[in-house]
N, C-alpha and C positions, 0 to 999 in steps of 0.2 A: 200262318199268322197274318191276320188282316192288318192293314195300315192303320196307324193311330190317327185320330183327328188332329192331334197336335202336329204330327209330321206333315199331314196334308196342308194344314194352315201354314206351316213353315215353307213348304214348297210354293204355295200360293203367294206368299210374301216375297220370296226370292224371284218369282216370275213377274212381279208387279211392274217391271219396266215396260210392259205392254198392257194396255188397258182392255184388251179383248180376250184375256186368258180366262177360261172357265174350267173349273174342275167339278166333274159330276160323278156321283156314286154310280157304279155299274157292277152288278154281280158280286157284291161284297168288297170290291176295290174301287178304284177311281180312274176315269178317263180324263185326259188333259186336252182341251181344245184351244186353239188360237187361230185367228183368221177364219173362224167358222169351220175349221177342219180338225180332225183328231190327229194329234201329233205324238201323244205318248200316254203312258199309264203311270200310276203310282200303285205298286203292288208290293206287299210285304215290306213297307217302308223303304222301297227302292224306286227312285225316279228313272223311268225308262222311256226312250224315244224310238220312233220308227227309224230303221236303218236306211234312210234315203241317202243318196250320194253326198250331199253337202254335210250331213251329220257325220258320215264316215270319214270325210275329208277333214272336218274340224276337230274330231275326236278320234284320231287314228289309233291310239293305244287303248281305247276304252274296251271294256269287257262286253261281250255279247251274251245275253242271258235271256231265257224265256221268262215271261211274266208269271206263268204257271205251267205245270207239267203238260207237255204235249203242244204247247204254243210255239209259234215262230220266235226266233231270237230277236231281241231288241237291244238297243245300246243303253248300257247303264251309265247314267250321268252322276259321277261321284262328287264333283266339285260344284256345289250350289252357292258358294260364297261370292263368286264374281258376277254380280248382276249385269254389268254392261256386256260381258261376254254372253251371258244367257239370252239377253235381248237380241244381240246380233246373231246368235246361234238360231233362235226361233225365226228371225227375219229371213235368214238364209234357207232354212228348211221349208218355210211356208209355201213357196211356189211348187215344191216337189211333193207336197202331201196330196193324197187323193181327195177330190171333192167329196163332200158328203153325198151319200146316195139318197135320192128322193124316195120317200115311202109312198107306195101305191096303196090307196085305200082298199080294204077287203071288200069284195062284192058280197052283198047280202043274198042269202039263198032265196030263190023264187018261191 
């Protein structure tokens, strides 16, 4: 089941404590960026974040679930109501998130 636009808008609103949050559609679901880095997904109306050390430390009892079958486990963020916590949570995760890979332009055939 794909995520509903209403749920994605709700997640966007709850993450509005940072002005650099971008949620983009990707392969039928959504990627969540902050600080210019991919930090999580919204899949099947579930907010998931990468299992970086700070996220595991701040949400020690959270479930680990794959966003889709065959994918690596991510942390399910169940409580989206505490906006100040979500902002500090994203702030803590940002330095540990991998930088976006630079795309190399395809060479044109000769």
